[in-house]
N, C-alpha and C positions, 0 to 999 in steps of 0.2 A: 412374056420373055423378052419382047420386044420393047416393051416398055422401059424395062431395068437395062437394055444394052443403052438405049438413048440417054437414060440417065446416067452411065457410065461415060460414055462419049462427052456428055456436056461436063460432068467434072474434070474430066482428062483436058478437055477444051480449057477449063477455067484455070486448071492449074497451069496449064503452058502459058494462056494468056498472061497470067501474072508472074510467071518466070521472065517472060518475055518483056514486060514492063518493067520490071526489077531491074533486067541487062541493060535496057534502054534510057533508065533514068539516069540525070547526068548530075556532077556537082553543082551546088549553088553558088551565083554569081553576086555581085555588090547589086547589079542593075536589077536580079531577082529579089534581093531584100530592100533596096530603095523603092522600086515601082510597085512593091505590093499596095494594094490598096487600104487605106488606113479607116475603119470601120468603128464609128463611135458608140456611145453607151445607148441602149435602147430606153425610147422615152414611150410608154403605152398609153393609149387615150383611157380617159376614165373607165368607160365600160368595157376595155380590155381586148377590143376588135380589132385594134390596129397599133401598129409599132412605129414610131419615128426614129430615126438616128441619121447620123452625118455621115459622109462618105468622102475621104479626099482620096482624089488621084493625082499621086506624086509625079513632079517632074525634075529634073537635075536644073532647068531655068525656073528659077523660083516664081516669075512673072506667069509661066505656062501650068503652073500648078491649080487644079479646079478643086473646088469642095462645095457640095451640094448636100440638100437634106433631100432622103427618101423615105419611102413608106411601104410597109409591108402588112398583109393580114396576119393576124396574131396566131390564127391556127396552120399558117404555112400552105394555105390554099391555093396562092398565087406567088408569083417572083416578086420582088421588090420592084416599086417605081420611082423615077424623081419625081419630087415635090417642087425642087426650084432648080436653076438653070442660069446662073449669073456667075459673073466674075468673082464677085464679093463673097467669101464663105459665111456660113451662118453658123452662130453658136447660141448654146442657153435656150434650145426650142423647149417649148412647155405649151401644155395644151389646157383649152378653155374647158372650166366645169363642165358645160354640155356637149364637149368633144365635136364643134363644128369648127373651131378655128386652132389655130398655133401661132404662138409668139415668139420670135426671136430676135437677135442683134446680129446686126450686118452693117458693112459699109457699103451703101449702091452708090450709083452714079449721081454726083451732085451731093454728097455728103463730106461734110468735112471731118466727119468722127462716125464711129458707129453709131446707129440710132436702133430703136425697136420697130419691129415690123409686124402688122397681123396678114395670115394668110388663111383664107377659107380651102379646109381639105376638099371641097367640092370642086375646086378649079377657080382661076382666075388670078389676078395680079396680086401681090403681095401690096399692103398699103402700109405706108409711113406714118407711126403713131406719135414718135417723139422729134422733137428740133433743138434739142439742148447744144450750145458750141462746147461742152465738154464730154459729148456722148453719151450711149446709154448703153448698158449692159445688164444680165441676168433678170431677164424678167420673169414675173409672177402674176397669175391673174387672181383677183380677189375672189373669194368665196361665193358673190354673185356673178361672177363674170362682168362686171361694170367697169371695172379699173383694173389696174395693172403697176405694180411696184416694181422698180430698176433700180439698180447703183449707177453712180458717177463720180468721179472724181473731180472734186471742186477748189477753187483757191479757199484757203481759210478766211474767215470773217465773211465771206460772201454770203448775201441772201437771196439773190435769183439770179438768172443768166445773164440779165444785162450786167451785173456786177462782174460776174465771170469774163465777160466780154472786156469789160473795161482793165480788169486785172492782168489778162492776156495781153491786151495791148500796151500796158504800161510796162509789163516786162520786158516786151520786144523793143519798146523804144529806148529802154534804161541804157547808157553807154557805158555802164560797166559790166562785168562778167566774173564773178565769183560765186563758190558755193560758200555758205555763211551755216555755223551749226553750234549748237551751244550744250547739246547733250547726244547721248548715244542712243541708238544706233545714226549711222551717216549712210551706209549701204545696205543694198539686200539683192543678195544673188548675183546680177551683172548690170544694177543700174545704182546711181546714186541716188539719195533719197533728196525729192524736193518737200515742198510746203504742203502740197495737195493732199486733199484727204477725201477718203470713200464715205459718200453719203446715200442714205437711202431716200428715193423719190416716190411720190405717188401720184398717179395721174388718171384721171377719169376718162374711158374709152369715149365720151360724147365728141362729136366734132368741134372744134376749134379749143379744146380744153388744154390747159397748161399744165407742166409738173408742177408739184410741191415738193420742196427740200424739205424733210420731215427734222433735219438735224441743224438745220441754218438756225445759228443765233445762241445756241445751247451751250450752257458750262461743260457739258461733255466733251465736246470738240473743240471748246478753246483750250483744255487743258493740254500740258505738254505731252503726256504721254497716249494722247489719242489715238489709235491704230486699230486697223481692221485684224482679222485672222491673217497673218502672213504665211507664204509659203515660198515657192521658188519663183521670185519676182512677184507675187501676187499680193493683192491686197483686199481681202474678200469680209464682208458683213454677214455671210451666210443668213440673210433675212427671211420672213418667213410670214404671211398674213396670220393673225391671230382668227380662231374658227368665226368669230362674230363678224369680221372684216373692220371693226373699228381700231385696231391698232397694229403695229408689226412688231415683231419679236425679233432680236438680233443679238449677234455676237461683237464683242469689242474689248479692247485693251482700254485702261486709263493708265496704264503705268510702264509704257514701254519705253520710256526715257530712262529707266533705272537698268536697262538691259546690259549695262559695263559692269554692274556690282551686283546683282540680284538676279533671280528667277521673274520672270514677268508672268504676268496670267490675263487670259481672256474670260468675261462673263457675258451673261444674257440679259439683256435690256428689253422694255417694251416702251414703245413711242405711239402715242395717238395719230391717227391718220391727220388730226387737225394741227398737228405739231405740238410743242410744249417741249419741257425737259425731259427727257427719257427717264424711266424708274427703273432700278437696278433690280433683277430677279434673282441674282446669286450674289455671293460674298467669299471671302475667305481665299484661301492661296491655290485653290484647285481651278483648273481651267475648264472651262464649258464652251461647246462650238456644237454647231449644226442643228440648231433646233427642229423638231417636226412634231405635229400633233397628232393625237390620236383621232380617226375619222368622225368619233362621236363628240370631238372638240372637249373632252375632260382630262385630258392626262397631255403634257406635255414632256416629248423625250428629248434627249441630247447626248453627245458624247461629253466624256467625262475623263479630263488628263489628270490623276490625281498630284499633288504635290509633296515631296518628300525630300530626304538627302540624297537619294539616288539620282544617277543622271540619266534613267531611264525608268520610265512605270509604263505598264499596262495601262492604255486606253479603255474606258468602259462604257458601257450604255447605263445612263440615268433616268429617271422619270420623275416628274413632280403634277402633283394633283393642279387642274387649272380651273378658274385663275386664281387661285389662292397662291400656289407655289411655296406651301409649307412645310412639305414633307418628301424630303429628297428621298429615292429608292435608287438602289445600284442592282439594274436589273442582272447585269452578268457578273456578280459578284464572286462565283465559285468558278469562274472560267479562266484557264490559264493561256487564254489566246488573246489579241488585241483586235477587236472586230473593227474592220476597215472601212463597211459601209453597212448601214442596215434600212429594213421595209418593214412596214406593218401591214397585216393582210386587212382586207375591208372590214371582219367584224370586229377589229381590234384586239382581240386575244392572242395572237401570236406575233413575234418578232423573226424574220429573216434576217440573217447576217452573213457576212463574208468575213473569213479570216486565215490568215498564212497557216500553213501547217506543213513542215517539213518537204519544203520544196513547190507547194501546190497551195492555192487559195480556193478553200471549201466552203460549202455551205450548210449553216448550221441553223437551228430555230431555239427559240426560248421562250417561254409564256411571258406575256406582256407584262405580267404583275411581278415577274421575276421567278426565278427558280433554277432548274437543272438544264444547261445547253446541251442540246443532242445533235449528233451529226445527221443531218438532213441528207446531203448528197457526198459520198466519198468519191475520189478522185485518185486513179493510178496515172492518167495523163493529164497536165495542164493546170489551169486557173481558170477560176471565175472573176469575172471584175463588171462593174456597172448596174450592181443588182438594183431591179426596179419592180414595183408589186402594181396594177391599177387601184384607183381609189374605190371602184365598185364591182371589181372582179378578181375571183382566185385565181390567179396566173402569176407565175413568176417568170420573170425576164433577165437576162445578162448577158455579156459577151463572155465568149468561153473563145481560149486560146492556147497554143502548147507550144514548144518549141519548133514544132512541125507543121504547124496551122496557125497563120496570122489571126489575130481577133475577128468573130462573126457572133452577129446576133443569134441568140438561142432561146428556145422556151424551155423552162426546166419543170420536168415532172416529179416531185418531190416522193409522189406515193411508187410509182413504176421505178424511180431512181435513174431516170434517163432524161436527157434533154435531146431537143429536137432543133436543127439548124434553120434558122428564116433566112439567112442570107448565105452567099456561097462565093462572093466576089474574086476569092483567089483559089479555087478549088484548081482550075484549070493548070494554072502556072504549078501550083503546090507537086500535082499530079507528075510533073515531069522532073521533079527534082529527086535526088537521093538523098535523104534526111534521116537516118537511123534516130529511132526515139532514142531518149535520155534513159539513161539505167543509174539507180540509184546505190549508193554504197556507202554500209556503216562500219565503224571502227570504235575500238575502246583506245583512247588516248592515255598518255602514262601518266595523266591525271586522274585517270579513271572515268573521265568524260563519253558519253555515246556521241561520235561525232558523224555529220552526215553531209554526204558528196552527192554530186550529179556527175557522173561523166557521160562526155559527148564522143562519139565515134566518128572517124572521116569515113567519106565517100567511098565506096567500093571495099569497105573494111573486110580485112581478112585476116582471121585470128593465126594464121600461119606465118605471118609477116610482123615485122617490128617496127613502132611507131615511135617518134619522140612526144614527150609529155610536156604539156602545157599548163602549167597551173595557175589558172585564171581566178582573180580574187575580187569578190565583190565589194561595193563602196558601203557605206551608211557609217558607222558598223551596224546601226542597229535596222538593217534589212536583211534578206535571204535572197539566196539563189532560188529564181523561180524557174519554173518550167513553161517557158513563157517566150515570144518569138519578139526578140529585142532587134531596136534597129541599132542602135548606138554600137552595142557589143552584142553582135548575131553570132551564137556559139557554131553555128554550122558552118558560118563564112570565117570563123577562125581557124576551125579545123580542117576546112577545105584544103587546105594544100598538103594534108596527110599527118595530123596531129591528132593526138588523144588529146582532149580537154578535161580537165579536172577542177571541178568548182566545188568548194568545200566551205560549209557554214560554220566556221570557226566562232568562240565564245564571243558573245556581243550580238550574236545574227536572232533574227526574229525567228518565229514559227516555232520555239523549242520550248515556249515557258518562259515567265517573268524572271525567274532567278537566271537562267543561262545568259538571256539577255543584258544582266545587270552585272554579271561577274566581269563583265570586262573593265568596269570601274578602277582604277589605280593599276591597271595592267592594260594601257592601250594597244601596245605592240608585242612584247615579249611572248606571252600565252599564245594570242592568236599565232604568231608568226612560228611557232614550236609545232603548232596542232598543223600549220599546213604541210610543214615539212614531215611530220608523221603520216599525213593524210595519204602524201605523194608515196612514201616509202610504204606505207599499206598497199595500195593498188600496184604498185610494181610487184611486189611480194607475191601477190595473188594473180595477177594476168601475165602470162607468158610474152604476151604481144606489147607489152611496153618496156622500151628500151629504157632501162633507167640510168644509161650513161649520157642521154640526150634529154636533159631537161631545161626547162624556161620557166619564169613565172612573171605576172605581171598584172597590173589592174589600176582602177581609175578610182578616185578620190579616196575612201578610206583603202581600196585596193591599191591605190597608188603609195598611200604614206607604209602600207605593208610590205612592198616591191622595196621599197627605201629601206626598211629594217631588214629584210634579207639581204640587202647590199651589206649592211651594216655587220650582220651576223655569220654568214655561211657562205660558201664558193661552191656549194652544190650545183648551182643553176648556170648554163652556159651561156645565158644571156639575160637581162631583165627588162620590162616596161614599165613606167609609170607616168601615169596622166593624172595630169590635176593631184600630185601627190606631195605630200609636206616632206620636205628635207630637213625641217628645224623648227622643233615644238614652240619654241621661244618666239620665233619672228611670224610663225603661224598665229599665235594666240594675239599678237600685236596687231596683224593686218588685215584677219577675215572679219568678216561682217559679223560674225557671232562669235563671242570671246568667253562669257561667264560659264557656259556649260562646259567649255574646255578645261576651267579652272575646277571645276565641281569634280570633273573626271578624272583629273591627274592630281587632286589631292590638296590644293590651295593654289593661291596666286604664284605666277612666275618666279618673281623676288624672294620669296621665300624659300626657294631651289629645295623643295621636296625630293624624296626620292625618284618621283617618277620624271620629273624635269632633268634629273640628273642622270639617271640610268636608262631612260628609255626615248632617247632624243637622238635620231640616227646621225646628224651631224657631228656628235660626239666621237663618233666611231670612224671617221672617215679614214684613218690610216688603216684601216682593215679593207677597204674598198678594192674590189680587184675585177668584178663582174662587169662586162659590156653592158651598157645602159643607153635604151631608147626614152627621151624624155619628150613629152608632148604635154601641151597645155592651151587655153584660150585666154586670149588678152583681157578680154572682160571678164573673167572668172573672180568673183568677190569672194567666193566661199574658201578656197585655196588659191590666194593670189599669186599673180605673176612671179613673183620674189622667190617665192620657196623653188620654184624649178629653175629660177636662175643660179640659185644658190648651189642647186645640185648639178646644174650645168658647169659652174664654176670649179666645182670639187673635181668632177671627174676630168675636165681640161686641164687642172691644176697637177693632177696625179697621172696623167697622162694614160687614163683608162679610155679604150674606145668608146664612142658615145657620140650621140646624135640628138640634136634640139628640134624641134617644131614646134613654133608659136603661129597660132591661128589669131590674127589681128580682128576678125568677125566674131569668135567664137566665145561661149561663155564657159560654164564647168561641161557644159555638153557640148560634142559637135554635133550642129543641126543642118549646116548646109548640104546639099547633095555633094556638090564637087568636093568641098572638103572634107567628106566622109568617104568618097571614093579614094581620096588622095592617102587619108589617115590609114585606111585597112590595107591598100598597096604599101605602104612604109613599114607597117606592122608585120605584115607578111614577108618582106624582102629583110627586115633585122632577123626575123625568126628563122629564116631560110639561112641566113649569111651564118648562122651560129649552130643550127641544129641540124640542117641538110635533111628534110622531109622524106627524101626518094627511099622508100621502103624495099626491101628485097626478103623471098621466103627463106627462112630456115636462119636466119641472123639474129 
């Protein structure tokens, strides 16, 4: 009887404690968002006993930011501890095959560029391995652990580091200053392209050894179209050692110079560690990247991006027998989602992969020989990223995060369908914050499509009050709204003054199958814009706590494009916000760093003036503009260049529509500097407050 009373009292105390905690939690601030520690992807040791990862400790003063490597037992038996403690941040950490050393790239005192360092996990100082004037990144140990491969960006035609030093000196000494081009592209993301190329190097770990450029002097790199796999400002060759350690497999393009008028492709190549002309392993119009070998060395896996007349195609996982590379097999042929990453189990029989699905990024499995893809770990909250499996142990690691939890390292147990946190760097701060979990919402559009949204509630949410609605529009378009802790557009920080945030995955979004993503082709703005309005109507009708008389909309990149389209087609919103949004389809085509894909999406070149160019261009509807607009842009944005924001600004000023322009001289497509970000959020909140008045009252 006494035990029962004690149990009841304990439960009541727990309930009381949780109630008090809920009442004392506070709204999130920009400082909370910005100063959360940023935990990198897990890198498990070959035996699966340890996990290394990076941790960035942010600061509003960039010089005060700290980034180091940490290590934690893979079973979670102890807290993480620091491996490095220096001013320069480390990247590309990788384990030696025997699990005794870690290689990484960093720029330390005395280095003019980042170099490769080796660190014993038993302790001691890191030892610099490379000394190239052009720097070194992305290290990988050879299968026997006696050498490393890495990448460096070098001047064309150079054969060694002395040549690169001379080329750099010659550039510095020349009296003229001009960028000269004879083919497309000329820019990527936030930088003008120069003539430097990414090459693959191999270096023995013997004392005094020098790096060898495996691509120097080859016909492949001499071609006008040579480039690595390009991303947001990056150029990477995705290099991997062959199983016998006698060659390196990498991904590269040989036709990037046709990007103005045709699709480009990347292919797999193999080059001997002694140098020589790389041998192409794949051909055709499909693109291949991310080569990985099975642990028995008999199969080469990679990511495959099929070529078609569509502007979007699902990535697949493909495999080839090795070393013949004669029998391509599509491992995920029947899977209607795009694998974002994959890893093989030590026995080589199973592939684990991550893929987006309706707001989440989930864990799936597929036989390595191909077949049915099966959901291994469902999620009701959050996303997995950074998937990793040790070479010699059956364990699965990843990052997990949600809109209410910044990323941490976890160990996933597919058998029990659970994961265990191996790090908790942000738990204490998160526990202080009032962060309601996201709500899912589905409705059927007038076109008969099932449309998914995520809803964010403000702090102190009360169903008896009325809240303004902010329709926040994701970019892409081939992305989705993710249950993730974003830095650039933090959902809860947007909601903090007292807004309900609606985030709708319009047609063109990923995570709903290939057909859904493809159907934005030749309907880039009209259809998605209608779905955004319909989604807002659906939640206003369903939830009495949304005030339909106070609506705003906005977004960035493609979300900015759609905000401008809403300006052209409706007056339902009290105000709009467009960051890096196109106002003019035609000038966007002519000035962006990517142009041909826009031509494919819009049904032909701009001068043919097809239907999309004529009927879905916001600037052509300027006479209809009436809604107050906040326009923001980074001056170094070459994806949606500054001119489009200036065109929008000019129209709003010409029509005397209340408007405000923010230009960030140091920023690119994203706002990445702390104080700029803080100012940006303050301006967004001020703009919404000016037109929506978020102060809510019971019974209204």
